[in-house]
PDB file of N, CA, C and O in Angstrom:
ATOM      1  N   MET A   1      -6.050 -23.389 -16.438  1.00  0.00           N
ATOM      2  CA  MET A   1      -5.075 -24.469 -16.520  1.00  0.00           C
ATOM      3  C   MET A   1      -3.666 -23.915 -16.482  1.00  0.00           C
ATOM      4  O   MET A   1      -2.819 -24.425 -15.748  1.00  0.00           O
ATOM      5  N   THR A   2      -3.401 -22.880 -17.263  1.00  0.00           N
ATOM      6  CA  THR A   2      -2.063 -22.288 -17.305  1.00  0.00           C
ATOM      7  C   THR A   2      -1.694 -21.690 -15.955  1.00  0.00           C
ATOM      8  O   THR A   2      -0.546 -21.794 -15.522  1.00  0.00           O
ATOM      9  N   THR A   3      -2.652 -21.071 -15.295  1.00  0.00           N
ATOM     10  CA  THR A   3      -2.390 -20.485 -13.988  1.00  0.00           C
ATOM     11  C   THR A   3      -2.006 -21.560 -12.985  1.00  0.00           C
ATOM     12  O   THR A   3      -1.101 -21.358 -12.176  1.00  0.00           O
ATOM     13  N   GLN A   4      -2.683 -22.696 -13.029  1.00  0.00           N
ATOM     14  CA  GLN A   4      -2.363 -23.780 -12.111  1.00  0.00           C
ATOM     15  C   GLN A   4      -0.969 -24.334 -12.374  1.00  0.00           C
ATOM     16  O   GLN A   4      -0.249 -24.662 -11.431  1.00  0.00           O
ATOM     17  N   VAL A   5      -0.580 -24.443 -13.632  1.00  0.00           N
ATOM     18  CA  VAL A   5       0.757 -24.937 -13.967  1.00  0.00           C
ATOM     19  C   VAL A   5       1.811 -23.970 -13.432  1.00  0.00           C
ATOM     20  O   VAL A   5       2.820 -24.391 -12.867  1.00  0.00           O
ATOM     21  N   VAL A   6       1.570 -22.680 -13.613  1.00  0.00           N
ATOM     22  CA  VAL A   6       2.517 -21.676 -13.117  1.00  0.00           C
ATOM     23  C   VAL A   6       2.614 -21.753 -11.596  1.00  0.00           C
ATOM     24  O   VAL A   6       3.713 -21.685 -11.043  1.00  0.00           O
ATOM     25  N   LEU A   7       1.484 -21.893 -10.917  1.00  0.00           N
ATOM     26  CA  LEU A   7       1.502 -21.994  -9.461  1.00  0.00           C
ATOM     27  C   LEU A   7       2.221 -23.242  -8.986  1.00  0.00           C
ATOM     28  O   LEU A   7       2.945 -23.200  -7.992  1.00  0.00           O
ATOM     29  N   ILE A   8       2.032 -24.346  -9.679  1.00  0.00           N
ATOM     30  CA  ILE A   8       2.723 -25.578  -9.305  1.00  0.00           C
ATOM     31  C   ILE A   8       4.230 -25.423  -9.479  1.00  0.00           C
ATOM     32  O   ILE A   8       5.003 -25.874  -8.634  1.00  0.00           O
ATOM     33  N   VAL A   9       4.647 -24.789 -10.568  1.00  0.00           N
ATOM     34  CA  VAL A   9       6.077 -24.541 -10.780  1.00  0.00           C
ATOM     35  C   VAL A   9       6.626 -23.643  -9.678  1.00  0.00           C
ATOM     36  O   VAL A   9       7.728 -23.879  -9.183  1.00  0.00           O
ATOM     37  N   LEU A  10       5.878 -22.619  -9.287  1.00  0.00           N
ATOM     38  CA  LEU A  10       6.316 -21.738  -8.204  1.00  0.00           C
ATOM     39  C   LEU A  10       6.431 -22.484  -6.887  1.00  0.00           C
ATOM     40  O   LEU A  10       7.378 -22.261  -6.133  1.00  0.00           O
ATOM     41  N   VAL A  11       5.482 -23.365  -6.597  1.00  0.00           N
ATOM     42  CA  VAL A  11       5.544 -24.158  -5.369  1.00  0.00           C
ATOM     43  C   VAL A  11       6.795 -25.031  -5.375  1.00  0.00           C
ATOM     44  O   VAL A  11       7.494 -25.122  -4.365  1.00  0.00           O
ATOM     45  N   VAL A  12       7.076 -25.667  -6.498  1.00  0.00           N
ATOM     46  CA  VAL A  12       8.263 -26.518  -6.584  1.00  0.00           C
ATOM     47  C   VAL A  12       9.524 -25.688  -6.359  1.00  0.00           C
ATOM     48  O   VAL A  12      10.442 -26.135  -5.670  1.00  0.00           O
ATOM     49  N   LEU A  13       9.580 -24.492  -6.929  1.00  0.00           N
ATOM     50  CA  LEU A  13      10.748 -23.628  -6.722  1.00  0.00           C
ATOM     51  C   LEU A  13      10.849 -23.166  -5.272  1.00  0.00           C
ATOM     52  O   LEU A  13      11.952 -23.078  -4.731  1.00  0.00           O
ATOM     53  N   LEU A  14       9.725 -22.872  -4.639  1.00  0.00           N
ATOM     54  CA  LEU A  14       9.752 -22.449  -3.244  1.00  0.00           C
ATOM     55  C   LEU A  14      10.190 -23.568  -2.318  1.00  0.00           C
ATOM     56  O   LEU A  14      10.872 -23.327  -1.322  1.00  0.00           O
ATOM     57  N   ILE A  15       9.802 -24.787  -2.645  1.00  0.00           N
ATOM     58  CA  ILE A  15      10.149 -25.927  -1.796  1.00  0.00           C
ATOM     59  C   ILE A  15      11.587 -26.368  -2.033  1.00  0.00           C
ATOM     60  O   ILE A  15      12.249 -26.845  -1.111  1.00  0.00           O
ATOM     61  N   SER A  16      12.074 -26.213  -3.255  1.00  0.00           N
ATOM     62  CA  SER A  16      13.432 -26.664  -3.572  1.00  0.00           C
ATOM     63  C   SER A  16      14.469 -25.779  -2.898  1.00  0.00           C
ATOM     64  O   SER A  16      14.140 -24.724  -2.356  1.00  0.00           O
ATOM     65  N   SER A  17      15.698 -26.205  -2.934  1.00  0.00           N
ATOM     66  CA  SER A  17      16.767 -25.460  -2.276  1.00  0.00           C
ATOM     67  C   SER A  17      17.146 -24.216  -3.049  1.00  0.00           C
ATOM     68  O   SER A  17      17.798 -23.334  -2.491  1.00  0.00           O
ATOM     69  N   CYS A  18      16.767 -24.109  -4.305  1.00  0.00           N
ATOM     70  CA  CYS A  18      17.051 -22.940  -5.143  1.00  0.00           C
ATOM     71  C   CYS A  18      18.549 -22.689  -5.259  1.00  0.00           C
ATOM     72  O   CYS A  18      18.964 -21.536  -5.379  1.00  0.00           O
ATOM     73  N   SER A  19      19.355 -23.715  -5.228  1.00  0.00           N
ATOM     74  CA  SER A  19      20.800 -23.551  -5.266  1.00  0.00           C
ATOM     75  C   SER A  19      21.295 -23.084  -6.625  1.00  0.00           C
ATOM     76  O   SER A  19      22.438 -22.643  -6.745  1.00  0.00           O
ATOM     77  N   PHE A  20      20.462 -23.172  -7.642  1.00  0.00           N
ATOM     78  CA  PHE A  20      20.860 -22.752  -8.983  1.00  0.00           C
ATOM     79  C   PHE A  20      20.685 -21.260  -9.218  1.00  0.00           C
ATOM     80  O   PHE A  20      20.999 -20.771 -10.303  1.00  0.00           O
ATOM     81  N   LEU A  21      20.196 -20.531  -8.235  1.00  0.00           N
ATOM     82  CA  LEU A  21      19.925 -19.113  -8.403  1.00  0.00           C
ATOM     83  C   LEU A  21      21.206 -18.288  -8.314  1.00  0.00           C
ATOM     84  O   LEU A  21      22.095 -18.615  -7.527  1.00  0.00           O
ATOM     85  N   PRO A  22      21.314 -17.219  -9.113  1.00  0.00           N
ATOM     86  CA  PRO A  22      22.460 -16.318  -8.982  1.00  0.00           C
ATOM     87  C   PRO A  22      22.414 -15.581  -7.641  1.00  0.00           C
ATOM     88  O   PRO A  22      21.379 -15.563  -6.975  1.00  0.00           O
ATOM     89  N   ALA A  23      23.525 -14.981  -7.252  1.00  0.00           N
ATOM     90  CA  ALA A  23      23.670 -14.372  -5.927  1.00  0.00           C
ATOM     91  C   ALA A  23      22.543 -13.412  -5.545  1.00  0.00           C
ATOM     92  O   ALA A  23      22.005 -13.551  -4.447  1.00  0.00           O
ATOM     93  N   PRO A  24      22.148 -12.437  -6.389  1.00  0.00           N
ATOM     94  CA  PRO A  24      21.077 -11.519  -5.945  1.00  0.00           C
ATOM     95  C   PRO A  24      19.774 -12.247  -5.617  1.00  0.00           C
ATOM     96  O   PRO A  24      19.082 -11.891  -4.663  1.00  0.00           O
ATOM     97  N   LEU A  25      19.449 -13.245  -6.394  1.00  0.00           N
ATOM     98  CA  LEU A  25      18.213 -13.997  -6.116  1.00  0.00           C
ATOM     99  C   LEU A  25      18.376 -14.904  -4.913  1.00  0.00           C
ATOM    100  O   LEU A  25      17.401 -15.194  -4.219  1.00  0.00           O
ATOM    101  N   ALA A  26      19.594 -15.355  -4.655  1.00  0.00           N
ATOM    102  CA  ALA A  26      19.837 -16.172  -3.471  1.00  0.00           C
ATOM    103  C   ALA A  26      19.557 -15.358  -2.212  1.00  0.00           C
ATOM    104  O   ALA A  26      19.042 -15.893  -1.230  1.00  0.00           O
ATOM    105  N   TYR A  27      19.897 -14.050  -2.234  1.00  0.00           N
ATOM    106  CA  TYR A  27      19.606 -13.195  -1.080  1.00  0.00           C
ATOM    107  C   TYR A  27      18.103 -13.051  -0.874  1.00  0.00           C
ATOM    108  O   TYR A  27      17.635 -12.978   0.263  1.00  0.00           O
ATOM    109  N   LEU A  28      17.356 -13.009  -1.955  1.00  0.00           N
ATOM    110  CA  LEU A  28      15.895 -12.984  -1.824  1.00  0.00           C
ATOM    111  C   LEU A  28      15.391 -14.282  -1.196  1.00  0.00           C
ATOM    112  O   LEU A  28      14.429 -14.277  -0.428  1.00  0.00           O
ATOM    113  N   ASN A  29      16.048 -15.387  -1.527  1.00  0.00           N
ATOM    114  CA  ASN A  29      15.679 -16.665  -0.928  1.00  0.00           C
ATOM    115  C   ASN A  29      15.945 -16.650   0.572  1.00  0.00           C
ATOM    116  O   ASN A  29      15.155 -17.197   1.343  1.00  0.00           O
ATOM    117  N   TYR A  30      17.050 -16.029   1.000  1.00  0.00           N
ATOM    118  CA  TYR A  30      17.332 -15.907   2.433  1.00  0.00           C
ATOM    119  C   TYR A  30      16.266 -15.066   3.113  1.00  0.00           C
ATOM    120  O   TYR A  30      15.826 -15.391   4.216  1.00  0.00           O
ATOM    121  N   ALA A  31      15.847 -13.984   2.463  1.00  0.00           N
ATOM    122  CA  ALA A  31      14.798 -13.130   3.018  1.00  0.00           C
ATOM    123  C   ALA A  31      13.487 -13.908   3.135  1.00  0.00           C
ATOM    124  O   ALA A  31      12.771 -13.780   4.128  1.00  0.00           O
ATOM    125  N   ARG A  32      13.175 -14.712   2.118  1.00  0.00           N
ATOM    126  CA  ARG A  32      11.952 -15.518   2.166  1.00  0.00           C
ATOM    127  C   ARG A  32      12.018 -16.518   3.316  1.00  0.00           C
ATOM    128  O   ARG A  32      11.026 -16.741   4.010  1.00  0.00           O
ATOM    129  N   THR A  33      13.185 -17.117   3.513  1.00  0.00           N
ATOM    130  CA  THR A  33      13.357 -18.070   4.604  1.00  0.00           C
ATOM    131  C   THR A  33      13.161 -17.377   5.946  1.00  0.00           C
ATOM    132  O   THR A  33      12.508 -17.922   6.837  1.00  0.00           O
ATOM    133  N   GLY A  34      13.722 -16.183   6.096  1.00  0.00           N
ATOM    134  CA  GLY A  34      13.527 -15.418   7.326  1.00  0.00           C
ATOM    135  C   GLY A  34      12.065 -15.085   7.560  1.00  0.00           C
ATOM    136  O   GLY A  34      11.574 -15.171   8.686  1.00  0.00           O
ATOM    137  N   PHE A  35      11.372 -14.707   6.500  1.00  0.00           N
ATOM    138  CA  PHE A  35       9.944 -14.411   6.603  1.00  0.00           C
ATOM    139  C   PHE A  35       9.170 -15.658   7.008  1.00  0.00           C
ATOM    140  O   PHE A  35       8.285 -15.591   7.862  1.00  0.00           O
ATOM    141  N   ASP A  36       9.499 -16.795   6.399  1.00  0.00           N
ATOM    142  CA  ASP A  36       8.813 -18.049   6.732  1.00  0.00           C
ATOM    143  C   ASP A  36       9.044 -18.438   8.188  1.00  0.00           C
ATOM    144  O   ASP A  36       8.129 -18.933   8.847  1.00  0.00           O
ATOM    145  N   ILE A  37      10.248 -18.222   8.694  1.00  0.00           N
ATOM    146  CA  ILE A  37      10.530 -18.532  10.102  1.00  0.00           C
ATOM    147  C   ILE A  37       9.671 -17.678  11.013  1.00  0.00           C
ATOM    148  O   ILE A  37       9.114 -18.168  11.996  1.00  0.00           O
ATOM    149  N   LYS A  38       9.564 -16.382  10.680  1.00  0.00           N
ATOM    150  CA  LYS A  38       8.704 -15.489  11.465  1.00  0.00           C
ATOM    151  C   LYS A  38       7.254 -15.964  11.421  1.00  0.00           C
ATOM    152  O   LYS A  38       6.561 -15.944  12.438  1.00  0.00           O
ATOM    153  N   GLN A  39       6.795 -16.389  10.250  1.00  0.00           N
ATOM    154  CA  GLN A  39       5.422 -16.866  10.105  1.00  0.00           C
ATOM    155  C   GLN A  39       5.191 -18.137  10.927  1.00  0.00           C
ATOM    156  O   GLN A  39       4.128 -18.302  11.526  1.00  0.00           O
ATOM    157  N   ILE A  40       6.167 -19.020  10.958  1.00  0.00           N
ATOM    158  CA  ILE A  40       6.039 -20.263  11.728  1.00  0.00           C
ATOM    159  C   ILE A  40       5.965 -19.947  13.219  1.00  0.00           C
ATOM    160  O   ILE A  40       5.155 -20.527  13.942  1.00  0.00           O
ATOM    161  N   ILE A  41       6.814 -19.023  13.677  1.00  0.00           N
ATOM    162  CA  ILE A  41       6.829 -18.659  15.101  1.00  0.00           C
ATOM    163  C   ILE A  41       5.501 -18.055  15.515  1.00  0.00           C
ATOM    164  O   ILE A  41       5.019 -18.329  16.614  1.00  0.00           O
ATOM    165  N   THR A  42       4.892 -17.231  14.651  1.00  0.00           N
ATOM    166  CA  THR A  42       3.621 -16.580  14.985  1.00  0.00           C
ATOM    167  C   THR A  42       2.406 -17.414  14.572  1.00  0.00           C
ATOM    168  O   THR A  42       1.272 -16.941  14.634  1.00  0.00           O
ATOM    169  N   ASP A  43       2.649 -18.649  14.153  1.00  0.00           N
ATOM    170  CA  ASP A  43       1.593 -19.590  13.757  1.00  0.00           C
ATOM    171  C   ASP A  43       0.728 -19.043  12.626  1.00  0.00           C
ATOM    172  O   ASP A  43      -0.493 -19.199  12.632  1.00  0.00           O
ATOM    173  N   GLU A  44       1.373 -18.404  11.660  1.00  0.00           N
ATOM    174  CA  GLU A  44       0.731 -17.895  10.451  1.00  0.00           C
ATOM    175  C   GLU A  44       1.190 -18.749   9.271  1.00  0.00           C
ATOM    176  O   GLU A  44       2.217 -19.419   9.368  1.00  0.00           O
ATOM    177  N   PRO A  45       0.454 -18.740   8.161  1.00  0.00           N
ATOM    178  CA  PRO A  45       0.868 -19.545   6.997  1.00  0.00           C
ATOM    179  C   PRO A  45       2.129 -18.985   6.338  1.00  0.00           C
ATOM    180  O   PRO A  45       2.289 -17.772   6.207  1.00  0.00           O
ATOM    181  N   THR A  46       3.013 -19.882   5.927  1.00  0.00           N
ATOM    182  CA  THR A  46       4.223 -19.499   5.208  1.00  0.00           C
ATOM    183  C   THR A  46       3.862 -19.192   3.759  1.00  0.00           C
ATOM    184  O   THR A  46       2.722 -19.392   3.340  1.00  0.00           O
ATOM    185  N   LEU A  47       4.831 -18.710   3.002  1.00  0.00           N
ATOM    186  CA  LEU A  47       4.573 -18.445   1.586  1.00  0.00           C
ATOM    187  C   LEU A  47       4.203 -19.717   0.849  1.00  0.00           C
ATOM    188  O   LEU A  47       3.325 -19.703  -0.013  1.00  0.00           O
ATOM    189  N   THR A  48       4.862 -20.815   1.178  1.00  0.00           N
ATOM    190  CA  THR A  48       4.541 -22.093   0.548  1.00  0.00           C
ATOM    191  C   THR A  48       3.111 -22.506   0.887  1.00  0.00           C
ATOM    192  O   THR A  48       2.377 -22.976   0.017  1.00  0.00           O
ATOM    193  N   ASP A  49       2.714 -22.332   2.144  1.00  0.00           N
ATOM    194  CA  ASP A  49       1.342 -22.639   2.548  1.00  0.00           C
ATOM    195  C   ASP A  49       0.339 -21.800   1.768  1.00  0.00           C
ATOM    196  O   ASP A  49      -0.698 -22.304   1.335  1.00  0.00           O
ATOM    197  N   THR A  50       0.650 -20.521   1.590  1.00  0.00           N
ATOM    198  CA  THR A  50      -0.247 -19.609   0.881  1.00  0.00           C
ATOM    199  C   THR A  50      -0.415 -20.010  -0.579  1.00  0.00           C
ATOM    200  O   THR A  50      -1.530 -20.035  -1.101  1.00  0.00           O
ATOM    201  N   VAL A  51       0.700 -20.324  -1.231  1.00  0.00           N
ATOM    202  CA  VAL A  51       0.630 -20.727  -2.641  1.00  0.00           C
ATOM    203  C   VAL A  51      -0.107 -22.052  -2.778  1.00  0.00           C
ATOM    204  O   VAL A  51      -0.935 -22.214  -3.674  1.00  0.00           O
ATOM    205  N   LEU A  52       0.187 -22.991  -1.902  1.00  0.00           N
ATOM    206  CA  LEU A  52      -0.483 -24.292  -1.945  1.00  0.00           C
ATOM    207  C   LEU A  52      -1.977 -24.133  -1.682  1.00  0.00           C
ATOM    208  O   LEU A  52      -2.791 -24.790  -2.331  1.00  0.00           O
ATOM    209  N   SER A  53      -2.345 -23.275  -0.745  1.00  0.00           N
ATOM    210  CA  SER A  53      -3.761 -23.022  -0.459  1.00  0.00           C
ATOM    211  C   SER A  53      -4.471 -22.400  -1.656  1.00  0.00           C
ATOM    212  O   SER A  53      -5.603 -22.767  -1.972  1.00  0.00           O
ATOM    213  N   ALA A  54      -3.807 -21.463  -2.316  1.00  0.00           N
ATOM    214  CA  ALA A  54      -4.409 -20.824  -3.490  1.00  0.00           C
ATOM    215  C   ALA A  54      -4.561 -21.815  -4.634  1.00  0.00           C
ATOM    216  O   ALA A  54      -5.533 -21.754  -5.388  1.00  0.00           O
ATOM    217  N   THR A  55      -3.613 -22.718  -4.764  1.00  0.00           N
ATOM    218  CA  THR A  55      -3.658 -23.700  -5.851  1.00  0.00           C
ATOM    219  C   THR A  55      -4.750 -24.729  -5.635  1.00  0.00           C
ATOM    220  O   THR A  55      -5.456 -25.093  -6.576  1.00  0.00           O
ATOM    221  N   THR A  56      -4.896 -25.202  -4.406  1.00  0.00           N
ATOM    222  CA  THR A  56      -5.855 -26.267  -4.124  1.00  0.00           C
ATOM    223  C   THR A  56      -7.224 -25.754  -3.702  1.00  0.00           C
ATOM    224  O   THR A  56      -8.178 -26.528  -3.632  1.00  0.00           O
ATOM    225  N   ASP A  57      -7.335 -24.439  -3.414  1.00  0.00           N
ATOM    226  CA  ASP A  57      -8.563 -23.840  -2.902  1.00  0.00           C
ATOM    227  C   ASP A  57      -8.975 -24.485  -1.581  1.00  0.00           C
ATOM    228  O   ASP A  57     -10.160 -24.679  -1.309  1.00  0.00           O
ATOM    229  N   MET A  58      -7.967 -24.815  -0.763  1.00  0.00           N
ATOM    230  CA  MET A  58      -8.173 -25.387   0.560  1.00  0.00           C
ATOM    231  C   MET A  58      -7.253 -24.643   1.525  1.00  0.00           C
ATOM    232  O   MET A  58      -6.403 -23.865   1.093  1.00  0.00           O
ATOM    233  N   ASP A  59      -7.418 -24.876   2.827  1.00  0.00           N
ATOM    234  CA  ASP A  59      -6.490 -24.337   3.818  1.00  0.00           C
ATOM    235  C   ASP A  59      -5.370 -25.351   3.998  1.00  0.00           C
ATOM    236  O   ASP A  59      -5.610 -26.480   4.427  1.00  0.00           O
ATOM    237  N   CYS A  60      -4.146 -24.949   3.671  1.00  0.00           N
ATOM    238  CA  CYS A  60      -3.007 -25.857   3.722  1.00  0.00           C
ATOM    239  C   CYS A  60      -1.956 -25.328   4.688  1.00  0.00           C
ATOM    240  O   CYS A  60      -1.702 -24.126   4.763  1.00  0.00           O
ATOM    241  N   GLN A  61      -1.356 -26.251   5.422  1.00  0.00           N
ATOM    242  CA  GLN A  61      -0.248 -25.926   6.305  1.00  0.00           C
ATOM    243  C   GLN A  61       0.673 -27.142   6.323  1.00  0.00           C
ATOM    244  O   GLN A  61       0.304 -28.217   6.797  1.00  0.00           O
ATOM    245  N   ILE A  62       1.878 -26.945   5.796  1.00  0.00           N
ATOM    246  CA  ILE A  62       2.833 -28.042   5.645  1.00  0.00           C
ATOM    247  C   ILE A  62       3.136 -28.717   6.980  1.00  0.00           C
ATOM    248  O   ILE A  62       3.305 -29.935   7.035  1.00  0.00           O
ATOM    249  N   PHE A  63       3.206 -27.936   8.050  1.00  0.00           N
ATOM    250  CA  PHE A  63       3.586 -28.500   9.346  1.00  0.00           C
ATOM    251  C   PHE A  63       2.494 -29.360   9.978  1.00  0.00           C
ATOM    252  O   PHE A  63       2.715 -29.927  11.048  1.00  0.00           O
ATOM    253  N   ASN A  64       1.330 -29.472   9.351  1.00  0.00           N
ATOM    254  CA  ASN A  64       0.321 -30.405   9.840  1.00  0.00           C
ATOM    255  C   ASN A  64       0.834 -31.837   9.796  1.00  0.00           C
ATOM    256  O   ASN A  64       0.363 -32.692  10.546  1.00  0.00           O
ATOM    257  N   VAL A  65       1.789 -32.097   8.927  1.00  0.00           N
ATOM    258  CA  VAL A  65       2.362 -33.437   8.805  1.00  0.00           C
ATOM    259  C   VAL A  65       2.988 -33.871  10.133  1.00  0.00           C
ATOM    260  O   VAL A  65       2.928 -35.048  10.488  1.00  0.00           O
ATOM    261  N   LEU A  66       3.580 -32.939  10.861  1.00  0.00           N
ATOM    262  CA  LEU A  66       4.222 -33.271  12.135  1.00  0.00           C
ATOM    263  C   LEU A  66       3.220 -33.754  13.172  1.00  0.00           C
ATOM    264  O   LEU A  66       3.583 -34.496  14.085  1.00  0.00           O
ATOM    265  N   ASP A  67       1.963 -33.342  13.042  1.00  0.00           N
ATOM    266  CA  ASP A  67       0.906 -33.767  13.961  1.00  0.00           C
ATOM    267  C   ASP A  67       0.084 -34.912  13.389  1.00  0.00           C
ATOM    268  O   ASP A  67      -0.991 -35.224  13.901  1.00  0.00           O
ATOM    269  N   SER A  68       0.582 -35.536  12.334  1.00  0.00           N
ATOM    270  CA  SER A  68      -0.108 -36.643  11.649  1.00  0.00           C
ATOM    271  C   SER A  68      -1.485 -36.224  11.147  1.00  0.00           C
ATOM    272  O   SER A  68      -2.434 -37.007  11.185  1.00  0.00           O
ATOM    273  N   LYS A  69      -1.586 -34.982  10.676  1.00  0.00           N
ATOM    274  CA  LYS A  69      -2.829 -34.476  10.101  1.00  0.00           C
ATOM    275  C   LYS A  69      -2.645 -34.332   8.597  1.00  0.00           C
ATOM    276  O   LYS A  69      -1.526 -34.398   8.088  1.00  0.00           O
ATOM    277  N   ASP A  70      -3.751 -34.135   7.894  1.00  0.00           N
ATOM    278  CA  ASP A  70      -3.682 -33.841   6.466  1.00  0.00           C
ATOM    279  C   ASP A  70      -3.071 -32.458   6.276  1.00  0.00           C
ATOM    280  O   ASP A  70      -3.298 -31.551   7.078  1.00  0.00           O
ATOM    281  N   ILE A  71      -2.290 -32.307   5.202  1.00  0.00           N
ATOM    282  CA  ILE A  71      -1.677 -31.011   4.913  1.00  0.00           C
ATOM    283  C   ILE A  71      -2.750 -29.986   4.582  1.00  0.00           C
ATOM    284  O   ILE A  71      -2.687 -28.851   5.053  1.00  0.00           O
ATOM    285  N   CYS A  72      -3.728 -30.369   3.781  1.00  0.00           N
ATOM    286  CA  CYS A  72      -4.787 -29.449   3.363  1.00  0.00           C
ATOM    287  C   CYS A  72      -6.136 -29.929   3.890  1.00  0.00           C
ATOM    288  O   CYS A  72      -6.446 -31.120   3.859  1.00  0.00           O
ATOM    289  N   ILE A  73      -6.936 -28.968   4.376  1.00  0.00           N
ATOM    290  CA  ILE A  73      -8.290 -29.263   4.828  1.00  0.00           C
ATOM    291  C   ILE A  73      -9.241 -28.319   4.100  1.00  0.00           C
ATOM    292  O   ILE A  73      -8.824 -27.277   3.594  1.00  0.00           O
ATOM    293  N   ASP A  74     -10.510 -28.684   4.051  1.00  0.00           N
ATOM    294  CA  ASP A  74     -11.506 -27.822   3.419  1.00  0.00           C
ATOM    295  C   ASP A  74     -11.610 -26.504   4.164  1.00  0.00           C
ATOM    296  O   ASP A  74     -11.510 -26.453   5.390  1.00  0.00           O
ATOM    297  N   ARG A  75     -11.813 -25.434   3.394  1.00  0.00           N
ATOM    298  CA  ARG A  75     -11.971 -24.108   4.011  1.00  0.00           C
ATOM    299  C   ARG A  75     -13.298 -24.022   4.729  1.00  0.00           C
ATOM    300  O   ARG A  75     -14.308 -24.561   4.276  1.00  0.00           O
ATOM    301  N   ILE A  76     -13.278 -23.339   5.848  1.00  0.00           N
ATOM    302  CA  ILE A  76     -14.511 -23.111   6.608  1.00  0.00           C
ATOM    303  C   ILE A  76     -15.265 -21.970   5.957  1.00  0.00           C
ATOM    304  O   ILE A  76     -14.729 -20.872   5.804  1.00  0.00           O
ATOM    305  N   GLN A  77     -16.504 -22.225   5.573  1.00  0.00           N
ATOM    306  CA  GLN A  77     -17.334 -21.210   4.926  1.00  0.00           C
ATOM    307  C   GLN A  77     -17.879 -20.265   5.993  1.00  0.00           C
ATOM    308  O   GLN A  77     -18.456 -20.700   6.990  1.00  0.00           O
ATOM    309  N   GLU A  78     -17.688 -18.977   5.770  1.00  0.00           N
ATOM    310  CA  GLU A  78     -18.174 -17.983   6.752  1.00  0.00           C
ATOM    311  C   GLU A  78     -19.507 -17.443   6.355  1.00  0.00           C
ATOM    312  O   GLU A  78     -20.066 -16.601   7.057  1.00  0.00           O
TER     313      GLU A  78
END
């Protein structure tokens, strides 16, 4: 339960603008944004997608909304 609460708080912080962060942490936010852009271009999950997937135990991709699909789908069992 505690782990899920922590993950939800992290997801909210990742999704938010993080404008309240001091300068050194703001630079980390810029780096995260750059990483997410690279992940989107290469069609890989972003950090937000990864955290959301770990929290829900499903495969999640925020940009599925643009295709009118569900954000999270059941994982394919191998």
